[in-house]
VOGU-3710 file (C-alpha; in Angstrom, 3 decimals, decimal comma):
1> mnikdttllk> 0,029/0,036/-0,058  1,059/3,620/-0,787  0,614/6,714/1,378  -2,574/7,468/-0,329  -4,044/3,942/0,404  -3,182/4,139/4,058  -4,464/7,748/4,174  -7,701/6,586/2,804  -8,208/3,777/5,062  -7,656/6,176/7,948
11> glgilliith> -10,474/8,335/6,368  -12,759/5,373/6,162  -11,782/4,260/9,573  -12,589/7,590/11,357  -15,677/8,228/9,334  -17,043/4,832/10,654  -15,792/5,796/14,218  -17,292/9,139/14,513  -20,537/8,337/13,145  -20,825/5,333/15,302
21> nymhwlpecv> -19,848/7,282/18,319  -22,899/9,527/17,592  -25,495/7,095/16,443  -25,332/4,697/19,097  -26,293/7,301/21,709  -29,635/7,859/19,777  -32,763/6,230/21,254  -33,872/5,392/17,511  -30,760/3,282/17,038  -29,647/-0,156/17,993
31> aeneytfsve> -26,599/-0,298/19,947  -23,433/-2,208/18,968  -21,743/-5,518/20,104  -18,335/-4,172/20,670  -17,332/-5,047/24,399  -20,374/-7,227/25,150  -22,368/-9,547/23,058  -26,225/-9,311/23,189  -28,344/-11,569/20,875  -31,156/-9,130/21,690
41> ridqlcayla> -29,332/-6,288/20,037  -28,719/-8,229/16,769  -32,403/-9,426/16,759  -33,649/-5,732/17,095  -31,590/-4,590/14,194  -32,713/-7,374/11,905  -36,355/-6,513/12,840  -35,732/-2,771/12,396  -34,243/-3,514/8,898  -37,066/-6,020/7,939
51> qggphvllni> -39,554/-3,229/8,710  -37,525/-0,630/6,541  -37,637/1,884/9,497  -36,871/5,501/8,601  -33,296/5,555/10,086  -31,803/2,429/8,457  -28,360/4,017/7,698  -28,117/5,377/11,049  -28,776/1,906/12,741  -26,168/0,162/10,471
61> lshfghygva> -23,663/2,854/11,538  -24,673/2,580/15,008  -24,279/-1,197/15,259  -21,280/-1,744/12,926  -19,474/1,473/12,904  -17,114/0,561/15,727  -15,322/-1,825/13,256  -13,461/1,273/12,241  -11,155/0,562/15,191  -9,951/-2,621/13,489
71> iflflsgygl> -8,794/-0,492/10,555  -6,685/1,663/12,725  -5,156/-1,147/14,536  -4,120/-2,774/11,248  -2,799/0,406/10,095  -0,866/1,054/13,432  1,009/-2,405/13,167  1,475/-1,464/9,242  2,939/1,859/10,065  5,193/0,724/12,862
81> vrkyesseer> 6,843/-1,917/10,560  7,191/0,510/7,565  8,842/3,103/9,773  11,004/1,367/11,912  11,833/-1,955/10,207  11,699/-1,258/6,670  13,451/2,140/6,445  16,962/3,445/7,100  15,675/5,769/10,016  17,981/5,608/12,808
91> efgslraekg> 16,013/7,430/15,586  17,449/7,013/19,042  20,444/5,438/17,895  20,254/1,750/18,871  16,568/1,622/17,793  17,521/-0,369/14,683  18,903/-3,438/16,836  20,079/-6,536/15,404  17,523/-8,832/14,279  16,279/-11,182/17,100
101> kaaflpsnir> 17,899/-9,197/19,679  15,500/-8,649/22,569  14,508/-5,075/23,333  14,545/-5,590/27,160  18,389/-6,552/27,229  20,495/-3,733/28,709  21,839/-2,535/25,562  18,453/-1,841/24,192  16,682/-0,517/27,296  17,383/3,180/26,388
111> asalfllrha> 16,137/2,969/22,950  13,093/1,079/24,075  12,361/3,969/26,656  12,946/6,655/24,060  10,440/5,055/21,739  7,735/4,642/24,232  8,393/8,259/25,371  8,267/9,667/21,875  4,946/7,650/21,170  3,430/8,952/24,620
121> vklwrlmvpa> 4,261/12,539/23,671  2,586/11,932/20,262  -0,534/10,865/22,092  -0,379/13,452/24,698  -0,286/16,129/21,890  -3,710/14,976/20,963  -5,102/14,077/24,383  -4,175/17,041/26,530  -5,729/19,915/24,274  -8,831/17,776/23,946
131> vllfvvmemm> -9,268/16,992/27,467  -8,403/20,467/28,569  -11,052/21,876/26,107  -13,715/19,623/27,484  -12,729/20,418/31,168  -12,633/24,063/30,629  -16,051/24,168/28,962  -17,552/22,044/31,622  -16,174/24,294/34,339  -17,510/27,294/32,432
141> qgtwnrplsr> -20,903/25,912/32,299  -20,736/24,761/35,933  -21,226/20,978/34,911  -17,836/19,765/35,995  -18,422/17,379/38,876  -15,259/15,387/39,142  -12,138/15,795/40,954  -9,187/16,613/38,466  -7,314/13,523/39,868  -9,724/11,389/37,896
151> lfpllgfysn> -7,894/12,856/34,614  -4,693/10,833/35,864  -5,541/7,457/34,621  -6,461/8,621/31,272  -3,552/10,785/30,778  -1,233/8,095/32,187  -2,621/5,481/29,897  -3,825/2,978/32,519  -7,441/3,718/32,830  -8,159/0,656/30,510
161> lqphrdlilg> -6,416/-1,422/33,073  -8,725/-0,379/35,991  -11,578/-2,728/36,870  -14,078/0,263/36,743  -12,830/2,260/33,856  -13,193/6,017/34,084  -12,869/7,096/30,603  -14,194/10,661/30,985  -15,393/10,786/27,422  -15,838/7,153/26,101
171> pwwwfglmmq> -13,654/6,957/22,832  -10,510/8,240/24,573  -10,038/4,533/25,919  -8,086/4,293/22,450  -5,167/5,973/23,890  -4,570/3,628/26,542  -4,878/0,768/24,062  -2,397/2,209/21,732  0,310/2,504/24,495  -0,330/-1,149/25,133
181> fyllwrlllf> 0,615/-1,969/21,568  3,571/0,256/21,430  4,735/-1,524/24,369  4,173/-4,942/23,057  5,502/-4,009/19,746  8,701/-2,735/21,029  9,421/-5,371/23,570  8,142/-8,379/22,023  7,552/-8,054/18,131  10,326/-5,524/16,908
191> rrgrwvlylt> 12,466/-7,338/14,345  11,595/-10,758/15,570  10,606/-13,832/13,353  7,364/-14,952/12,057  6,822/-17,448/14,790  7,020/-14,784/17,643  4,383/-12,721/15,759  2,089/-15,555/14,835  2,355/-17,265/18,295  1,441/-13,943/19,933
201> msvcvavvla> -1,490/-13,503/17,710  -2,618/-17,128/18,342  -2,236/-16,961/22,085  -4,334/-13,899/22,135  -7,173/-15,207/20,072  -7,281/-18,462/21,968  -7,406/-16,724/25,393  -10,368/-14,371/24,029  -12,260/-17,212/22,683  -11,635/-19,483/25,615
211> vawtergqld> -12,967/-16,686/28,026  -15,718/-15,955/25,907  -16,862/-19,606/25,827  -16,396/-19,923/29,576  -18,658/-16,977/30,108  -21,174/-17,810/27,348  -24,699/-16,742/28,426  -23,267/-13,944/30,347  -21,559/-11,863/27,417  -24,110/-9,167/27,500
221> stgtltcylh> -22,869/-8,181/31,001  -20,179/-5,431/31,457  -19,042/-7,169/34,438  -17,455/-10,138/32,757  -13,644/-10,669/32,022  -14,627/-10,666/28,338  -15,697/-7,067/28,440  -12,700/-6,131/30,472  -10,390/-7,789/27,789  -12,033/-5,905/24,905
231> ynfppsmlaf> -10,668/-2,628/26,568  -7,178/-3,951/26,171  -4,837/-5,535/23,674  -5,900/-9,347/23,589  -9,024/-8,994/21,328  -7,218/-6,366/19,228  -4,224/-8,243/18,579  -5,390/-10,107/15,449  -6,040/-6,971/13,631  -2,904/-5,227/14,800
241> glgvadaryg> -0,730/-8,420/13,988  -2,194/-8,652/10,534  -0,952/-5,217/9,880  2,406/-6,201/10,901  2,287/-9,306/9,002  1,284/-7,563/5,727  3,968/-4,894/6,077  6,626/-7,443/6,588  5,591/-10,405/4,446  2,794/-8,986/2,078
251> lgwlhrwwsp> -0,265/-11,032/3,043  -1,713/-11,376/-0,551  -4,873/-13,102/0,493  -5,817/-9,767/2,305  -5,938/-7,973/-1,228  -7,524/-10,738/-3,520  -10,763/-10,086/-5,326  -12,684/-12,559/-3,200  -11,274/-11,166/0,148  -14,110/-8,747/0,655
261> lvgmavlivg> -16,598/-11,484/-0,003  -15,130/-13,767/2,700  -14,796/-10,729/4,906  -18,364/-9,939/4,579  -19,375/-13,659/5,424  -17,102/-13,592/8,568  -18,604/-10,460/9,570  -22,265/-11,592/9,281  -21,771/-14,839/10,973  -19,750/-13,153/13,680
271> sfnsgiwcvs> -22,690/-10,833/14,363  -25,039/-13,685/15,100  -22,624/-16,240/16,718  -20,951/-15,405/19,873  -18,475/-18,118/19,186  -16,561/-16,098/16,469  -17,936/-12,650/17,546  -14,590/-11,668/19,020  -12,788/-12,202/15,706  -15,377/-10,902/13,395
281> svgalmvala> -13,525/-7,505/13,260  -11,007/-9,318/10,869  -13,985/-9,695/8,347  -14,757/-5,999/8,456  -11,053/-5,267/7,721  -11,040/-7,525/4,652  -13,989/-5,496/3,400  -12,255/-2,290/4,076  -9,183/-3,238/2,231  -11,317/-3,385/-0,886
291> fvgrsgeska> -11,205/0,353/-0,875  -7,401/0,301/-1,706  -4,877/-1,030/-4,067  -5,328/-1,971/-7,838  -9,125/-2,547/-7,545  -9,725/0,917/-6,121  -7,478/2,645/-8,692  -9,336/0,809/-11,583  -12,779/1,742/-10,182  -11,583/5,427/-9,755
301> qgnivyvnlr> -10,809/5,955/-13,435  -14,216/5,431/-14,626  -16,573/6,452/-11,731  -16,877/9,980/-10,745  -18,813/9,036/-7,566  -16,028/6,821/-6,404  -13,481/9,251/-7,279  -15,249/12,016/-5,128  -15,863/9,397/-2,476  -11,986/8,617/-2,361
311> qvliflgtis> -11,099/12,131/-2,184  -13,452/12,813/0,703  -12,017/9,781/2,553  -8,262/10,915/1,785  -9,154/14,375/3,255  -10,595/12,817/6,303  -7,529/10,542/6,803  -5,240/13,461/6,641  -7,194/15,080/9,718  -8,095/11,893/11,444
321> awlfalhpvv> -5,895/12,243/14,547  -7,421/15,384/15,640  -10,703/14,469/14,291  -10,627/11,375/16,845  -9,368/13,364/19,642  -11,868/16,251/19,525  -15,126/14,622/18,141  -16,042/13,398/21,618  -16,110/16,893/22,929  -18,377/18,168/20,032
331> reytidlakk> -20,770/15,191/20,676  -21,116/16,200/24,197  -22,836/19,451/23,277  -24,867/18,418/20,090  -26,308/14,985/21,199  -29,244/16,660/23,153  -30,623/18,274/20,212  -30,785/14,847/18,540  -32,807/13,459/21,427  -35,718/15,777/21,037
341> gndgllylsi> -37,881/13,268/19,275  -38,028/15,291/15,987  -36,434/13,698/12,788  -35,581/17,288/11,488  -33,575/18,083/14,543  -32,002/14,734/14,559  -30,538/15,092/11,167  -29,707/18,715/11,959  -27,689/17,770/14,957  -25,862/15,222/12,864
351> viylgcsvll> -24,867/17,889/10,272  -23,833/20,309/13,101  -21,750/17,575/14,861  -19,872/16,242/11,808  -19,402/19,844/10,418  -18,012/21,284/13,779  -15,848/18,169/14,397  -14,310/18,188/10,901  -13,734/22,029/11,163  -12,103/21,872/14,618
361> awvatgiaks> -9,804/18,960/13,405  -9,010/20,837/10,146  -8,013/23,849/12,194  -6,113/21,748/14,641  -4,283/19,773/12,114  -3,196/23,037/10,274  -1,812/24,493/13,554  0,064/21,324/14,327  1,585/21,185/10,884  2,639/24,879/10,987
371> kknkgrtq> 4,346/24,352/14,264  6,092/21,255/12,964  7,281/22,955/9,832  8,450/26,098/11,995  10,581/23,642/14,124  12,103/22,080/11,459  13,303/25,537/9,710  14,652/26,740/13,129
//
């Protein structure tokens, strides 16, 4: 994949995420099976679709949009390999260690620490402005009712590990998950062989499936170990690991013409079956990859609608980081309008939410780029 392809996938992923994170709060929409699995929810969705309800698209995005997370997990693994294993970049001196040399040996501890610090700073640059914006707005309105100490787990990337997660605004749990993967990749997967990667993926999948099987019949509860795991790396390791494997070895089967068809089948079966529900995100990933590569370019040549869609997704991809960080704040102040019970106000709130989120992210991205360019010239 080239840069345009990965940017397009970022755009697709963030579009799914920001629409899902809005729609699943609406009383007209059926919630997702992301951290928990409820047969009742998928039955409700099927009944709604069969009736041809007025908000079909909103319900589809509400229930399935969270699979955009799998796209970003794949791209994260893919990007780490491309940047630190496939290039000649020599950041932090010993970061490019000998192949197979464990990152936790004394000679590599400094490189690992600097790597993790650098990526923590990247996440803080997104998190801190977004969190501060939310806290300041809440304080100005007199609606902030939490001690500031409750921000520490979020900013310290360990809120996901707490039995009772305090995520302030839901989507920000992603930052803690990414730090887990940076740590896992640097200490275990960096420049290690196939067997380490595939064994790690296999162990994670086996653990997740075993826990879900043990807790079958209780998977709709937020108090299960299955739910706890879904806020952390084991269920996400499959999508992340496929990104690492594709960057290293070129997984041709992910890009075949039949791949999205198989992916759709996995996604549908996983939606109805708790046995493979935990790995159904790979099906969504296989469908998403149909948007890139040769098939995407050939479609783009003769279809102006497809060309425009690709351009929109590429634009969203360029602002995806800030769009993810800021959209929960915008949602907090537009969602009430959507709950008035009026369809006109519902769709007006969606337009305002998407428009304000994209505008804020575009401005923030521009500011960040100008600061970065200014720093390079000094």
